[in-house]
C-alpha positions in Angstrom: 15.1 20.2 -21.2 17.7 17.6 -22.5 17.4 14.0 -21.6 20.4 13.9 -19.4 18.7 16.6 -17.1 15.6 14.5 -16.9 17.5 11.5 -16.0 19.2 13.6 -13.3 15.8 14.5 -12.0 15.0 10.5 -12.0 18.3 9.6 -10.2 17.6 12.4 -7.6 14.9 10.1 -6.0 16.8 7.3 -4.1 15.0 3.8 -3.9 14.8 3.9 -0.2 11.6 5.5 -0.6 12.2 9.0 0.3 12.6 12.4 -1.9 15.5 15.0 -1.5 12.9 17.8 -0.8 11.3 15.5 2.1 12.8 14.9 5.5 9.6 13.2 7.1 9.9 9.2 7.7 6.1 8.9 7.6 5.2 5.7 6.0 2.4 7.5 3.8 5.0 9.8 2.6 7.5 7.2 1.7 4.7 5.3 -0.2 4.9 8.1 -2.7 8.3 7.1 -3.6 7.2 4.9 -6.5 5.2 7.5 -8.0 8.0 10.0 -8.3 10.3 7.3 -9.9 7.4 6.6 -12.1 7.4 10.3 -13.1 11.0 10.6 -13.8 11.0 7.6 -16.0 8.2 8.8 -17.8 9.7 12.3 -18.5 12.7 10.6 -19.8 10.6 8.5 -22.2 8.9 11.6 -23.4 11.9 13.4 -24.0 13.2 10.5 -26.4 9.7 10.0 -28.0 9.6 13.5 -29.2 12.9 13.6 -30.3 12.2 10.4 -32.4 9.3 12.5 -33.9 11.9 15.4 -34.7 10.2 17.7 -31.9 13.3 18.2 -29.9 16.9 18.5 -30.5 19.3 15.7 -29.9 20.3 14.9 -26.3 23.4 17.1 -25.5 22.7 19.3 -28.5 20.7 21.9 -26.9 22.8 25.1 -26.9 20.2 27.3 -25.5 20.5 25.5 -22.1 22.9 25.8 -19.4 23.9 22.6 -17.8 24.1 24.2 -14.4 20.4 25.1 -14.4 19.0 21.8 -15.6 17.6 20.9 -12.2 14.2 22.9 -12.6 11.5 21.2 -14.7 10.8 23.1 -17.9 12.4 26.3 -17.1 10.2 29.0 -18.6 13.0 31.4 -19.7 14.8 28.6 -21.6 12.0 27.3 -23.8 12.5 29.5 -26.9 13.9 26.6 -28.9 10.9 24.2 -28.1 8.6 23.8 -31.3 5.1 25.5 -30.8 3.2 22.4 -31.4 5.8 20.2 -29.1 2.9 19.1 -26.6 0.2 18.9 -29.3 -2.9 16.7 -28.9 -1.5 14.1 -31.3 1.9 13.9 -29.8 0.3 13.5 -26.3 -1.8 10.6 -27.6 0.8 8.9 -29.4 3.1 8.8 -26.5 0.4 7.8 -24.0 -0.1 4.9 -26.3 3.6 4.3 -26.5 4.1 4.0 -22.6 0.7 2.7 -21.2 1.6 -0.9 -22.6 4.3 -1.1 -19.7 3.7 1.4 -17.3 0.0 0.2 -16.4 1.3 -3.5 -15.8 4.1 -2.3 -13.6 1.6 -0.2 -11.4 -0.8 -3.2 -11.2 2.1 -5.8 -10.2 3.2 -3.3 -7.4 -0.4 -2.9 -6.1 -0.5 -6.8 -6.0 2.7 -7.1 -4.3 1.9 -4.3 -1.6 -1.3 -6.0 -0.9 0.4 -9.3 -0.2 3.0 -7.6 1.9 0.1 -6.0 4.1 -1.7 -9.3 4.6 1.8 -10.7 5.7 2.1 -7.8 8.2 -1.3 -8.3 9.6 -0.6 -11.9 10.0 2.5 -11.0 11.8 0.8 -8.6 14.1 -1.4 -11.3 14.8 0.8 -14.0 16.0 2.4 -11.4 18.1 -1.0 -10.5 19.6 -1.4 -14.0 20.6 1.9 -14.3 22.0 1.3 -11.3 24.1 -2.0 -12.7 25.2 -0.6 -16.2 26.3 2.1 -14.2 28.1 -0.5 -12.1 29.9 -0.3 -12.9 33.8 -2.1 -9.6 35.1 -0.6 -6.4 36.1 1.6 -4.5 34.0 1.8 -7.5 31.4 -1.5 -6.0 30.2 0.3 -3.2 28.4 2.0 -5.7 26.2 -1.3 -7.0 25.0 -2.6 -3.4 24.4 0.4 -2.4 22.5 0.3 -5.5 20.5 -3.3 -4.9 19.6 -2.8 -1.2 18.8 -0.1 -2.0 16.5 -2.5 -4.8 14.8 -5.2 -2.2 14.7 -2.7 0.4 12.8 -1.7 -1.8 10.2 -5.2 -3.1 9.3 -6.2 0.6 9.2 -3.3 1.9 6.7 -3.8 -1.6 4.8 -7.5 -0.5 4.2 -6.3 2.8 3.0 -4.0 1.4 0.6 -6.5 -1.0 -0.7 -9.1 1.8 -1.1 -6.8 3.6 -3.2 -5.5 0.6 -5.4 -6.5 -0.9 -8.8 -8.6 -3.9 -9.3 -6.7 -7.2 -8.9 -6.7 -9.9 -11.2 -8.3 -13.2 -10.8 -5.0 -15.0 -10.3 -3.9 -12.2 -7.5 -7.2 -12.4 -5.9 -7.1 -16.1 -5.6 -3.8 -15.8 -4.2 -5.1 -13.3 -1.4 -7.9 -15.6 -0.8 -5.6 -18.7 -0.3 -3.3 -16.7 2.0 -6.2 -15.5 4.2 -7.8 -19.1 4.3 -4.6 -21.1 4.9 -2.6 -18.6 7.1 -4.1 -15.5 8.4 -7.5 -16.9 9.4 -6.2 -19.9 11.4 -4.1 -17.4 13.5 -6.9 -15.2 13.9 -8.8 -18.0 15.6 -5.8 -18.9 17.6 -5.8 -15.1 18.7 -9.5 -15.2 19.7 -8.9 -18.8 21.5 -6.0 -17.1 23.5 -8.3 -14.3 24.5 -10.9 -16.6 25.7 -8.4 -18.5 27.8 -7.5 -15.2 29.7 -11.1 -14.1 30.2 -11.0 -14.8 33.9 -7.8 -13.1 34.3 -8.7 -10.0 32.4 -12.1 -9.7 34.5 -10.2 -10.1 37.6 -7.7 -7.5 36.8 -10.9 -5.2 35.8 -10.1 -5.5 32.3 -13.0 -7.6 31.1 -14.9 -4.7 29.5 -11.7 -3.3 27.9 -10.8 -6.6 26.4 -14.4 -6.9 24.8 -14.4 -3.3 23.4 -10.9 -4.2 22.0 -12.0 -7.2 20.3 -15.1 -5.1 18.7 -12.8 -2.6 17.6 -10.4 -4.8 15.8 -13.4 -7.0 14.3 -14.9 -3.4 12.9 -11.4 -2.6 11.3 -11.1 -6.1 9.8 -14.5 -5.7 8.3 -13.6 -2.2 6.7 -10.4 -3.8 5.3 -12.1 -6.8 3.9 -14.7 -4.4 2.2 -11.8 -2.5 0.6 -10.3 -5.8 -0.8 -13.7 -6.8 -1.9 -14.0 -3.9 -3.9 -11.0 -4.8 -6.1 -11.9 -8.4 -6.3 -13.1 -9.5 -9.8 -16.5 -10.8 -9.9 -15.6 -14.3 -10.3 -13.7 -14.6 -6.9 -16.3 -12.5 -4.8 -18.0 -15.5 -3.5 -14.7 -16.7 -2.3 -13.8 -13.7 -0.7 -17.0 -13.3 1.0 -16.5 -17.0 2.6 -12.9 -16.2 3.6 -14.4 -13.0 5.3 -17.1 -14.8 6.9 -15.0 -17.4 8.7 -12.8 -14.5 10.1 -16.3 -12.8 11.2 -17.2 -16.2 12.8 -13.8 -16.4 14.7 -14.4 -12.9 16.1 -18.2 -13.3 17.0 -17.5 -16.2 19.0 -14.8 -14.4 21.2 -17.1 -11.4 21.5 -20.2 -13.7 22.6 -17.8 -15.3 25.1 -16.6 -12.2 26.6 -20.4 -10.8 26.6 -21.8 -13.7 28.6 
């Protein structure tokens, strides 16, 4: 495959997060877009590296290829001009060493940015949940509370899945996450729990007291799972601070759960 063909493959993948053969807008699928883009860049770099090693003809000089058929990756019927040792172990090792220096930091940086965005989303959901609880006056307004809590739980769960599949954070990144939790997220969680406590009588009057209690327990369980996933990626020097941040959040939930249980 010539270099231009590989570049064509790379640019087929738009930066909006969708692939040309994918129609689903499911966020779990859209998260794969960076992987496809990284694959496209890697293939282009592979061709350039092998060309420098005199393993491939110069870009645009491959007369054995029909330009109209270069959409396929490595067409089997068109490989006659590839040297037998093109994908030798030596070449693979050399290429891996050449690209890992910049590929891995890029992926780690993406993990850190996505983790911070996940925390920001959860904080935004928490603020919205607090607003809906404060606006709860009985009747159908309970549906707004339920929807806000469902959105919060959904984002916590998806963030947990992301964290479970992410790499380790650096000490600087971990401290940034901890600071955000301590200074922004945890105070807003406390406000949400206080709002729930202030509406206990209204929930019970409408027959939703047990539902409110179960909802608090469920959200706390999801939060604990997320905390455990983040802790797994936290360097040893930051685990004590991370555990302390999680303990404050647990205390906020436990206080509200105890209040609704009495």
